[in-house]
TILUMVO-576245 format. One line per 3 residues: their letters; for each residue x, y, z of N, C-alpha, C. Coordinates in Angstrom, 2 decimals, decimal comma, m for minus. Example, Ala and Ser with C-alpha at 12.3 -4.5 7.8 and 13.67 -1.06 7.14 Angstrom:
<nodes>
AS	13,19:m5,69:7,80:12,30:m4,50:7,80:13,20:m3,30:7,80 | 12,85:m2,25:7,08:13,67:m1,06:7,14:12,90:0,03:7,87
</nodes>
This chain:
<nodes>
MMR	m6,13:m16,60:19,73:m6,74:m15,26:19,65:m6,26:m14,38:20,79 | m6,17:m14,98:21,96:m5,70:m14,21:23,12:m4,26:m13,78:22,92 | m3,45:m14,67:22,30:m2,05:m14,33:22,09:m1,92:m13,17:21,10
ISQ	m2,76:m13,14:20,06:m2,70:m12,05:19,08:m3,09:m10,72:19,71 | m4,12:m10,72:20,57:m4,55:m9,48:21,22:m3,49:m8,95:22,16 | m2,77:m9,84:22,84:m1,71:m9,40:23,73:m0,58:m8,73:22,95
KLV	m0,24:m9,31:21,78:0,79:m8,68:20,95:0,35:m7,32:20,45 | m0,94:m7,19:20,10:m1,45:m5,91:19,62:m1,40:m4,85:20,70 | m1,79:m5,21:21,92:m1,73:m4,25:23,04:m0,30:m3,83:23,32
LAV	0,64:m4,79:23,26:2,04:m4,47:23,52:2,59:m3,53:22,45 | 2,20:m3,74:21,19:2,66:m2,85:20,12:2,11:m1,45:20,29 | 0,86:m1,31:20,71:0,27:0,00:20,94:0,96:0,72:22,08
LLA	1,28:m0,01:23,15:1,96:0,61:24,29:3,35:1,10:23,90 | 4,08:0,30:23,12:5,41:0,74:22,69:5,34:1,95:21,78 | 4,35:2,00:20,91:4,23:3,14:20,00:3,87:4,40:20,74
TSS	2,98:4,31:21,70:2,57:5,51:22,44:3,64:5,96:23,42 | 4,43:5,03:23,95:5,46:5,43:24,91:6,62:6,15:24,23 | 6,85:5,92:22,93:7,96:6,58:22,23:7,62:7,98:21,78
VPA	6,37:8,42:21,85:5,95:9,75:21,43:5,83:10,64:22,65 | 6,56:11,75:22,73:6,46:12,63:23,89:5,10:13,31:23,93 | 4,72:13,70:25,11:3,42:14,34:25,28:3,44:15,73:24,69
IAD	2,41:16,04:23,88:2,33:17,34:23,23:1,84:18,40:24,20 | 1,02:17,99:25,15:0,38:18,96:26,02:1,26:19,43:27,16 | 2,53:18,97:27,22:3,41:19,42:28,29:3,68:20,90:28,13
DWH	3,70:21,60:29,25:3,89:23,05:29,25:5,30:23,39:29,73 | 5,65:24,63:29,50:6,93:25,16:29,96:6,77:25,70:31,37 | 7,68:25,30:32,27:7,65:25,72:33,66:8,87:26,61:33,95
VVR	8,67:27,55:34,85:9,78:28,38:35,32:10,51:27,60:36,40 | 11,70:27,12:36,11:12,45:26,31:37,06:13,55:27,11:37,76 | 13,93:28,23:37,20:14,95:29,06:37,84:14,65:30,51:37,49
LRG	14,78:31,38:38,51:14,42:32,79:38,32:15,32:33,65:39,18 | 15,81:34,71:38,60:16,64:35,67:39,34:16,32:37,06:38,81 | 16,00:37,97:39,72:15,65:39,32:39,32:14,20:39,41:38,89
TVL	13,91:40,41:38,07:12,54:40,69:37,64:12,34:40,22:36,20 | 11,38:39,30:36,02:10,99:38,80:34,70:9,48:38,91:34,60 | 8,98:39,50:33,52:7,55:39,76:33,35:7,01:38,94:32,19
HLE	5,69:38,73:32,21:5,00:38,14:31,07:3,72:38,92:30,84 | 3,34:39,04:29,57:2,19:39,84:29,18:0,93:38,98:29,25 | 0,00:39,39:30,12:m1,25:38,64:30,32:m2,41:39,63:30,32
DGA	m3,34:39,43:29,38:m4,52:40,29:29,24:m4,13:41,76:29,08 | m3,07:42,00:28,33:m2,65:43,36:28,04:m1,90:44,05:29,16 | m1,54:43,33:30,22:m0,82:43,93:31,35:0,38:43,04:31,69
WQK	1,46:43,69:32,10:2,66:42,94:32,48:2,52:42,43:33,90 | 2,78:41,14:34,08:2,72:40,50:35,38:4,08:39,86:35,68 | 4,43:39,84:36,98:5,70:39,25:37,38:5,59:37,73:37,38
LSR	6,64:37,08:36,89:6,71:35,63:36,93:7,36:35,19:38,23 | 6,95:34,03:38,69:7,52:33,43:39,89:8,00:32,03:39,56 | 8,86:31,54:40,40:9,39:30,18:40,19:8,26:29,17:40,36
GDI	8,16:28,25:39,40:7,10:27,26:39,40:5,91:27,62:38,54 | 5,85:28,84:38,01:4,72:29,23:37,15:4,77:28,47:35,83 | 3,58:28,30:35,26:3,43:27,68:33,94:3,24:28,80:32,92
VSD	4,04:28,76:31,87:3,96:29,78:30,82:2,96:29,32:29,78 | 1,92:30,10:29,61:0,89:29,75:28,63:1,42:29,93:27,22 | 0,72:29,32:26,26:1,14:29,37:24,87:1,03:30,80:24,33
DRI	1,95:31,15:23,46:2,01:32,46:22,80:2,22:33,61:23,78 | 2,70:33,33:24,97:2,89:34,37:25,97:4,21:35,09:25,72 | 4,19:36,42:25,72:5,41:37,22:25,56:6,07:37,36:26,92
IKS	7,36:37,08:26,96:8,12:37,10:28,21:9,25:38,12:28,05 | 9,40:38,96:29,06:10,41:40,03:29,00:11,17:40,07:30,32 | 12,49:40,08:30,23:13,33:40,19:31,42:13,87:41,61:31,51
LNG	13,77:42,17:32,71:14,29:43,52:32,92:15,73:43,45:33,43 | 15,88:43,18:34,71:17,21:43,02:35,28:17,40:41,61:35,80 | 16,67:40,65:35,24:16,73:39,29:35,74:16,98:38,28:34,63
RAR	17,05:37,02:35,05:17,25:35,89:34,16:16,25:34,81:34,54 | 15,89:33,99:33,57:14,90:32,93:33,83:15,25:31,71:33,00 | 14,92:30,54:33,57:15,09:29,28:32,86:13,74:28,59:32,79
FQR	13,36:28,21:31,57:12,11:27,51:31,33:12,45:26,09:30,85 | 11,70:25,12:31,37:12,00:23,73:31,04:10,72:22,98:30,73 | 10,83:22,13:29,70:9,76:21,21:29,35:10,40:19,87:29,06
NDE	10,13:18,89:29,93:10,79:17,59:29,86:12,30:17,81:29,91 | 13,02:17,44:28,85:14,47:17,60:28,83:14,93:18,82:28,03 | 14,00:19,62:27,57:14,34:20,80:26,78:14,37:22,04:27,67
VVE	15,36:22,90:27,42:15,60:24,06:28,29:15,72:25,31:27,42 | 15,09:26,39:27,89:15,22:27,72:27,29:15,66:28,67:28,39 | 16,79:29,34:28,20:17,32:30,27:29,20:17,28:31,69:28,62
LST	16,62:32,58:29,36:16,46:33,97:28,94:17,44:34,84:29,69 | 18,23:35,63:28,95:19,20:36,53:29,57:18,53:37,85:29,94 | 19,31:38,73:30,57:18,78:40,03:30,99:18,49:40,90:29,77
NSM	17,52:41,80:29,95:17,13:42,76:28,90:16,81:42,05:27,59 | 16,01:41,00:27,67:15,64:40,22:26,49:14,14:39,99:26,48 | 13,61:39,69:25,29:12,18:39,44:25,15:11,96:38,36:24,11
IQI	11,19:37,32:24,49:10,91:36,21:23,59:9,42:35,88:23,67 | 9,03:34,95:22,79:7,66:34,45:22,77:7,71:32,97:22,39 | 7,20:32,10:23,26:7,21:30,66:23,04:5,85:30,24:22,52
MDK	5,85:29,57:21,35:4,60:29,16:20,72:4,67:27,68:20,37 | 3,69:26,92:20,82:3,56:25,50:20,49:2,37:25,32:19,56 | 2,59:24,67:18,43:1,51:24,46:17,48:0,52:23,44:18,01
TGR	m0,76:23,77:17,86:m1,81:22,89:18,36:m1,87:21,63:17,50 | m1,86:20,48:18,19:m1,95:19,21:17,48:m0,65:18,72:16,90 | 0,42:19,46:17,05:1,72:19,05:16,52:2,79:19,24:17,58
DYT	3,74:18,35:17,57:4,86:18,46:18,51:5,93:19,34:17,88 | 5,64:20,62:17,82:6,54:21,57:17,18:6,49:22,88:17,95 | 7,68:23,38:18,31:7,79:24,61:19,11:8,55:25,66:18,32
TVV	8,04:26,87:18,37:8,71:28,01:17,74:8,92:29,09:18,80 | 10,15:29,56:18,90:10,50:30,64:19,82:10,85:31,86:18,98 | 10,14:32,95:19,22:10,39:34,20:18,52:11,28:35,07:19,42
GHE	12,46:35,39:18,93:13,38:36,26:19,67:13,22:37,70:19,22 | 12,55:38,50:20,03:12,33:39,90:19,66:13,58:40,75:19,90 | 14,25:40,52:21,04:15,47:41,26:21,34:16,23:40,53:22,43
GSV	17,53:40,79:22,51:18,34:40,20:23,56:18,87:38,83:23,20 | 19,32:38,10:24,24:19,98:36,81:24,06:19,19:35,72:24,76 | 19,16:34,55:24,13:18,47:33,39:24,68:19,24:32,14:24,24
SFD	19,36:31,17:25,16:20,07:29,92:24,90:19,09:28,76:24,91 | 19,43:27,71:24,13:18,53:26,57:23,97:19,32:25,28:24,14 | 18,68:24,31:24,77:19,18:22,93:24,83:18,01:22,04:24,45
VDA	18,01:21,58:23,20:16,84:20,94:22,61:17,07:19,44:22,54 | 16,02:18,68:22,78:16,05:17,23:22,72:16,43:16,75:21,32 | 17,25:15,71:21,24:17,65:15,17:19,95:16,60:14,19:19,44
RNV	16,13:14,44:18,22:15,15:13,57:17,57:15,51:13,42:16,10 | 14,74:12,58:15,42:15,02:12,31:14,01:14,35:13,31:13,08 | 13,53:14,19:13,59:12,83:15,16:12,75:13,03:16,55:13,34
YHF	12,87:17,55:12,48:12,93:18,93:12,95:11,66:19,22:13,76 | 11,84:19,65:14,98:10,69:19,89:15,85:10,83:21,17:16,66 | 11,88:21,96:16,40:12,13:23,16:17,20:12,72:24,21:16,26
SVV	12,19:25,42:16,34:12,67:26,51:15,48:12,76:27,79:16,28 | 13,65:28,67:15,82:13,85:29,99:16,42:13,81:31,01:15,29 | 13,07:32,08:15,51:12,90:33,12:14,49:13,27:34,46:15,10
TPH	14,12:35,23:14,40:14,46:36,60:14,78:14,16:37,50:13,58 | 14,28:38,82:13,74:14,03:39,69:12,59:14,98:39,48:11,42 | 16,10:38,73:11,62:17,09:38,61:10,56:17,38:37,18:10,13
LAA	17,00:36,16:10,93:17,30:34,79:10,57:16,24:33,86:11,14 | 16,22:32,63:10,60:15,35:31,56:11,08:16,18:30,30:11,18 | 16,02:29,55:12,28:16,80:28,35:12,52:15,88:27,21:12,92
VVK	16,16:26,02:12,39:15,41:24,81:12,75:16,42:23,76:13,17 | 16,04:22,95:14,18:16,96:21,96:14,74:16,22:20,66:14,97 | 17,02:19,58:14,99:16,53:18,27:15,41:16,89:17,99:16,85
GTA	17,87:18,68:17,34:18,33:18,48:18,71:19,74:18,97:18,85 | 19,94:20,00:19,61:21,26:20,61:19,72:21,26:21,63:20,85 | 22,41:22,21:21,09:22,55:23,31:22,06:23,11:24,51:21,31
FSV	22,41:25,63:21,39:22,84:26,82:20,67:22,26:28,04:21,36 | 22,71:29,21:20,94:22,24:30,47:21,51:22,02:31,46:20,37 | 21,07:32,38:20,60:20,70:33,38:19,60:20,66:34,73:20,28
TAG	21,25:35,73:19,64:21,21:37,11:20,11:20,61:37,97:19,01 | 19,50:38,64:19,32:18,80:39,49:18,36:19,04:40,95:18,71 | 19,57:41,70:17,77:19,80:43,12:17,96:18,99:43,93:16,98
PAT	19,09:45,25:17,05:18,30:46,10:16,14:18,74:45,98:14,68 | 20,00:45,66:14,42:20,49:45,60:13,04:20,86:44,20:12,59 | 21,36:43,37:13,51:21,81:42,03:13,15:21,36:41,03:14,20
STL	21,43:39,75:13,83:21,18:38,64:14,75:22,31:37,64:14,60 | 22,75:37,09:15,74:23,88:36,16:15,75:23,44:34,84:16,36 | 23,83:33,73:15,73:23,53:32,39:16,23:24,85:31,64:16,36
SVT	25,09:31,04:17,52:26,29:30,24:17,75:25,88:28,87:18,27 | 26,60:27,84:17,83:26,26:26,45:18,14:27,35:25,86:19,01 | 26,95:25,20:20,10:27,89:24,51:20,97:27,80:23,00:20,85
RGI	26,69:22,48:20,35:26,55:21,03:20,15:25,56:20,76:19,03 | 25,90:19,85:18,14:24,98:19,47:17,09:25,08:20,36:15,86 | 24,02:20,34:15,05:23,95:21,09:13,80:22,64:21,87:13,76
VLV	22,71:23,12:13,32:21,53:23,98:13,20:21,42:24,41:11,74 | 20,23:24,26:11,17:19,95:24,72:9,82:19,44:26,16:9,90 | 20,18:27,10:9,31:19,90:28,53:9,43:19,58:29,09:8,06
EDT	18,62:30,01:8,03:18,27:30,73:6,81:18,41:32,22:7,04 | 19,18:32,87:6,18:19,29:34,32:6,19:18,05:34,87:5,49 | 17,13:35,42:6,28:15,85:35,84:5,72:15,97:37,03:4,78
QFG	17,06:37,79:4,87:17,22:38,94:3,99:17,64:38,51:2,58 | 18,54:37,52:2,49:19,04:37,07:1,20:18,46:35,72:0,79 | 17,69:35,06:1,69:17,12:33,76:1,36:18,13:32,65:1,25
QQM	19,27:32,77:1,90:20,34:31,79:1,82:20,27:30,85:3,02 | 20,38:29,53:2,76:20,36:28,52:3,81:21,75:27,94:3,99 | 22,05:27,57:5,23:23,37:27,02:5,55:23,26:26,17:6,80
SVT	24,22:25,28:6,99:24,30:24,45:8,19:25,42:24,99:9,07 | 25,10:25,24:10,33:26,07:25,75:11,30:26,35:24,63:12,29 | 27,58:24,21:12,39:27,96:23,09:13,25:28,53:23,60:14,57
AGE	28,83:22,65:15,46:29,37:23,00:16,77:30,69:23,74:16,63 | 30,84:24,82:17,38:32,03:25,64:17,30:31,97:26,72:16,26 | 30,81:26,89:15,61:30,66:27,93:14,59:29,56:28,90:14,98
QVE	29,59:30,06:14,36:28,55:31,06:14,54:28,27:31,73:13,20 | 27,12:32,37:13,12:26,74:33,06:11,90:26,01:34,34:12,29 | 26,26:35,41:11,56:25,63:36,70:11,81:24,85:37,11:10,56
AGG	23,58:37,42:10,74:22,71:37,80:9,63:22,17:39,20:9,88 | 21,83:39,87:8,77:21,27:41,21:8,86:22,18:42,28:8,33 | 23,37:41,92:7,87:24,28:42,93:7,35:24,03:43,20:5,88
DRP	25,03:43,81:5,25:24,90:44,17:3,84:25,36:43,06:2,91 | 25,70:41,88:3,46:26,11:40,76:2,63:25,56:39,47:3,23 | 25,45:38,40:2,44:24,88:37,15:2,97:25,69:36,61:4,14
AVP	24,98:35,94:5,05:25,62:35,39:6,23:26,50:34,21:5,86 | 27,64:34,08:6,54:28,59:32,99:6,31:29,02:32,45:7,67 | 28,95:31,14:7,90:29,40:30,59:9,19:30,89:30,80:9,37
TAV	31,27:31,16:10,59:32,68:31,35:10,93:32,96:30,63:12,24 | 34,22:30,32:12,47:34,62:29,63:13,69:34,55:30,58:14,88 | 34,22:30,03:16,04:34,11:30,81:17,27:35,36:30,57:18,09
NQP	36,14:31,68:18,33:37,33:31,63:19,18:38,27:30,51:18,75 | 38,52:30,40:17,47:39,44:29,40:16,98:40,83:29,99:16,94 | 41,80:29,43:17,71:43,15:30,01:17,71:43,82:29,82:16,37
ASP	44,59:30,82:16,03:45,30:30,77:14,75:46,39:29,72:14,81 | 46,49:28,87:13,78:47,49:27,82:13,74:48,85:28,43:13,41 | 49,91:27,97:14,08:51,24:28,55:13,80:51,69:28,18:12,41
PTI	52,48:29,04:11,80:52,96:28,74:10,44:53,86:27,53:10,42 | 53,81:26,75:9,36:54,62:25,56:9,19:55,93:25,94:8,53 | 57,04:25,57:9,16:58,36:25,88:8,65:58,98:24,59:8,16
DTP	59,29:24,51:6,88:59,91:23,34:6,30:61,42:23,43:6,49 | 61,99:22,48:7,23:63,42:22,44:7,48:64,06:21,46:6,52 | 65,01:21,88:5,70:65,64:20,94:4,78:66,43:19,89:5,53
PAA	66,43:18,63:5,09:67,17:17,58:5,79:68,67:17,78:5,64 | 69,40:17,33:6,65:70,85:17,41:6,59:71,39:16,45:5,55 | 72,64:16,70:5,14:73,22:15,89:4,06:73,40:14,45:4,48
NAP	73,89:14,22:5,71:74,15:12,86:6,19:73,19:12,45:7,28 | 72,00:13,02:7,29:71,04:12,69:8,34:70,45:11,32:8,09 | 70,25:10,49:9,14:69,63:9,17:8,95:68,16:9,32:8,63
QSL	67,61:8,31:7,98:66,21:8,35:7,57:65,28:8,20:8,76 | 65,63:7,40:9,75:64,76:7,18:10,90:65,60:7,04:12,14 | 65,08:7,50:13,25:65,75:7,44:14,54:64,92:6,62:15,50
EPA	65,55:5,72:16,20:64,85:4,91:17,20:65,22:5,42:18,57 | 64,27:5,53:19,49:64,58:6,01:20,83:65,40:4,99:21,60 | 66,03:5,44:22,66:66,80:4,55:23,51:65,89:3,52:24,13
PSE	66,35:2,27:24,26:65,45:1,23:24,76:65,09:1,38:26,22 | 65,97:1,96:27,03:65,70:1,99:28,46:65,45:3,37:29,01 | 65,96:4,42:28,39:65,79:5,77:28,92:65,90:6,77:27,79
TVA	65,29:7,90:27,97:65,34:8,95:26,98:66,59:9,78:27,16 | 66,79:10,70:26,21:67,97:11,57:26,31:67,89:12,43:27,55 | 66,70:12,95:27,86:66,56:13,80:29,05:66,85:13,03:30,31
ESL	66,40:11,75:30,39:66,66:10,96:31,59:68,14:10,67:31,75 | 68,84:10,41:30,64:70,28:10,16:30,74:71,02:11,41:31,17 | 70,58:12,57:30,75:71,22:13,81:31,19:71,06:14,00:32,68
VSN	69,86:13,71:33,21:69,62:13,88:34,63:70,43:12,90:35,44 | 70,51:11,63:34,99:71,22:10,61:35,76:72,72:10,84:35,75 | 73,27:11,44:34,71:74,71:11,65:34,61:75,15:13,04:35,03
SSS	74,22:13,89:35,46:74,59:15,27:35,78:75,46:15,35:37,01 | 75,37:14,38:37,94:76,15:14,45:39,18:77,57:13,95:39,01 | 77,88:13,17:37,94:79,20:12,59:37,79:79,94:13,05:36,55
SSV	79,37:13,86:35,74:80,04:14,30:34,52:79,79:15,78:34,33 | 80,70:16,41:33,62:80,56:17,83:33,34:79,62:18,03:32,18 | 79,38:19,29:31,90:78,45:19,61:30,83:79,00:19,16:29,49
AEV	80,32:19,26:29,30:80,92:18,92:28,02:81,19:17,44:27,87 | 80,96:16,61:28,92:81,28:15,20:28,87:80,05:14,33:29,10 | 78,91:14,73:28,59:77,68:13,97:28,74:77,75:12,76:27,83
EAP	77,48:11,58:28,40:77,52:10,37:27,61:76,28:10,27:26,74 | 76,43:9,67:25,59:75,31:9,49:24,67:74,43:8,37:25,17 | 73,14:8,36:24,81:72,26:7,26:25,20:72,74:5,97:24,58
PSG	72,27:4,83:25,09:72,78:3,53:24,64:72,69:3,35:23,14 | 71,57:3,70:22,49:71,42:3,43:21,07:70,91:4,64:20,31 | 71,25:5,80:20,74:70,82:7,01:20,04:71,99:7,68:19,36
LPL	71,74:8,82:18,80:72,81:9,58:18,17:73,67:10,23:19,24 | 74,99:10,34:19,03:75,83:11,03:20,03:75,50:12,50:20,07 | 75,49:13,02:21,29:75,20:14,43:21,47:76,42:15,26:21,09
PPQ	76,24:16,38:20,45:77,39:17,25:20,13:77,96:17,83:21,41 | 79,29:18,03:21,45:79,89:18,61:22,67:79,37:20,01:22,91 | 79,08:20,28:24,15:78,55:21,58:24,54:79,62:22,36:25,27
AAP	79,82:23,57:24,88:80,83:24,42:25,51:80,35:24,85:26,88 | 81,29:24,76:27,85:80,95:25,19:29,20:80,78:26,69:29,23 | 79,90:27,17:30,07:79,70:28,63:30,13:80,95:29,32:30,62
PSL	81,30:30,47:30,10:82,51:31,18:30,54:82,40:31,58:31,99 | 83,57:31,46:32,68:83,60:31,83:34,09:83,66:33,35:34,22 | 82,97:33,85:35,19:82,91:35,29:35,43:83,59:35,60:36,74
NPL	84,55:36,53:36,73:85,26:36,96:37,93:84,75:38,35:38,28 | 84,04:38,48:39,41:83,50:39,82:39,74:84,58:40,83:40,07 | 85,83:40,32:40,47:86,90:41,26:40,84:87,72:41,69:39,63
QPV	87,55:41,02:38,52:88,33:41,38:37,33:87,71:42,59:36,66 | 88,52:43,62:36,40:87,93:44,81:35,74:87,49:44,48:34,33 | 86,47:45,12:33,95:85,92:44,93:32,62:86,49:46,00:31,69
TIP	87,07:45,53:30,59:87,66:46,45:29,62:86,59:46,92:28,66 | 86,41:48,20:28,65:85,41:48,78:27,76:86,15:49,43:26,60 | 85,94:48,99:25,41:86,66:49,62:24,28:86,26:51,08:24,10
TPT	87,30:51,86:23,79:87,06:53,29:23,57:86,56:53,51:22,15 | 85,46:54,12:22,01:84,95:54,31:20,65:85,77:55,34:19,89 | 85,91:55,10:18,62:86,63:56,03:17,74:85,66:57,06:17,20
ITL	85,99:58,31:17,47:85,12:59,40:17,04:85,80:60,11:15,87 | 85,17:60,14:14,77:85,69:60,82:13,57:84,96:62,13:13,39 | 85,76:63,21:13,47:85,16:64,53:13,31:85,13:64,89:11,83
PGI	84,13:65,52:11,41:84,08:65,93:9,99:85,09:67,04:9,70 | 85,59:67,08:8,49:86,56:68,11:8,11:85,96:69,51:8,16 | 86,79:70,44:8,69:86,33:71,82:8,82:87,01:72,65:7,73
TLP	86,31:73,30:6,89:86,83:74,15:5,81:86,75:75,61:6,24 | 87,94:76,25:6,32:87,97:77,65:6,72:87,57:78,52:5,54 | 86,85:79,56:5,80:86,45:80,45:4,68:87,64:81,28:4,19
VVT	87,67:81,55:2,91:88,74:82,36:2,30:88,39:83,84:2,45 | 89,33:84,59:3,11:89,11:86,02:3,35:89,91:86,80:2,31 | 89,26:87,60:1,52:89,91:88,42:0,49:90,13:89,83:1,03
LPV	91,41:90,23:1,13:91,74:91,56:1,65:91,61:92,59:0,53 | 91,08:93,73:0,83:90,95:94,78:m0,21:92,31:95,40:m0,54 | 92,47:95,80:m1,76:93,72:96,45:m2,21:93,64:97,96:m1,90
ITL	94,61:98,44:m1,13:94,64:99,86:m0,74:95,71:100,57:m1,59 | 95,31:101,57:m2,33:96,24:102,34:m3,18:96,57:103,67:m2,50 | 97,85:103,85:m2,17:98,29:105,08:m1,51:98,65:106,13:m2,57
PDL	98,28:107,38:m2,38:98,66:108,43:m3,36:100,15:108,77:m3,27 | 100,71:109,21:m4,41:102,13:109,61:m4,43:102,34:110,87:m3,59 | 103,41:110,85:m2,78:103,73:112,00:m1,93:104,70:112,93:m2,68
IPP	104,25:114,13:m3,01:105,09:115,14:m3,70:105,40:116,24:m2,69 | 106,68:116,40:m2,36:107,01:117,44:m1,37:106,68:118,83:m1,92 | 106,27:119,73:m1,13:105,93:121,08:m1,62:107,21:121,87:m2,01
AIP	107,05:122,73:m2,97:108,20:123,56:m3,42:108,41:124,73:m2,45 | 109,59:124,78:m1,90:109,92:125,86:m0,94:110,85:126,86:m1,67 | 110,41:128,07:m1,92:111,29:129,06:m2,62:112,42:129,53:m1,70
LPV	113,62:129,43:m2,19:114,79:129,87:m1,43:115,12:131,33:m1,80 | 115,51:132,18:m0,85:115,86:133,58:m1,18:117,21:133,67:m1,93 | 117,30:134,65:m2,79:118,56:134,86:m3,56:119,50:135,72:m2,70
VTV	120,63:135,18:m2,42:121,62:135,91:m1,59:122,73:136,41:m2,53 | 122,92:137,73:m2,49:123,98:138,33:m3,33:125,16:138,67:m2,43 | 126,29:138,13:m2,72:127,50:138,35:m1,91:128,32:139,44:m2,60
PTP	128,65:140,50:m1,90:129,45:141,60:m2,54:130,86:141,13:m2,83 | 131,39:141,72:m3,87:132,75:141,39:m4,28:133,71:142,12:m3,37 | 134,68:141,48:m2,84:135,61:142,21:m1,94:136,40:143,29:m2,71
GGC	136,53:144,44:m2,09:137,29:145,55:m2,69:136,56:146,23:m3,81 | 135,58:146,05:m4,09:134,80:146,62:m5,17:134,10:147,88:m4,72 | 133,32:148,40:m5,59:132,58:149,63:m5,30:131,14:149,35:m5,41
DDE	130,48:149,91:m4,44:129,02:149,77:m4,53:128,49:150,90:m5,36 | 127,25:150,81:m5,62:126,61:151,85:m6,39:126,54:153,14:m5,59 | 126,56:152,99:m4,25:126,40:154,17:m3,43:127,74:154,85:m3,15
DDE	128,79:154,13:m3,45:130,08:154,77:m3,20:130,33:155,92:m4,20 | 131,20:156,69:m3,78:131,52:157,82:m4,65:132,30:157,31:m5,82 | 131,95:157,78:m7,00:132,61:157,35:m8,21:134,08:157,77:m8,22
DDC	134,32:158,83:m7,52:135,69:159,31:m7,56:136,61:158,40:m6,79 | 136,11:157,88:m5,71:136,93:156,96:m4,91:137,27:155,71:m5,67 | 136,32:155,24:m6,47:136,57:154,01:m7,24:137,57:154,25:m8,32
DDD	137,59:155,45:m8,89:138,52:155,73:m9,95:139,93:155,81:m9,42 | 140,07:156,28:m8,16:141,40:156,41:m7,61:142,04:155,08:m7,38 | 141,28:154,18:m7,20:141,81:152,84:m6,97:142,29:152,26:m8,23
</nodes>
């Protein structure tokens, strides 16, 4: 009988030790700047070491605060406001994010025991690390460890957000998880195999190609590098051309082609000269007297005598 009672006590102790205490409160473990909490309708300043009562609204002005309960951590960023609520009689915590950003590191358990609610989404976790930012139009949740079950309260759509993903709710379309800062993968280029390429290549047994190049660089030229013991022979490499700084550089003269020039055709006007007619000059009539004759004025008698 004594042995049975001892086993019963041991079983009760193991069962009670595996259940975390429900009555544990959230403590302010780190504080920077001004952080207020609403108490009896008035804002009061929080100090390091204070205990945050249930359903208390907490607002950070120009400060930051870290609240801790056992191994669970809630970090409040600047210009943010949250409300931490623990259900009476149940080990379940709900954090309401009114505005701003808040980060969570939640204990891992087999059941959902922690939830976050914003105006645009609701998230429940079993244990993970994530952050939530609540804005006037949208809310964003990003996960750094574990899995978070998220519901878009506007469209009623549920989804699982894993580590390295984020989701934004509150827009004009349902929320979809996307990768956070995932670098774009380079495009894959398929190179066709050479005609006589071997199917498989085995590395050199004692040294790589790079090591053989380094060991032979002091005794051989660039064009006379020996091949590795059991690898493919390296193709001959042309030595770089020698440059003589005193040798003049010949610059080719560019050929300049001028476009053809077409001269305009000039049409000369035809000039018609008038005919030149000399003027008529009247010549006087000259009457030459007959020698030995008689004029009209001479005496008729004298002419008869002749």
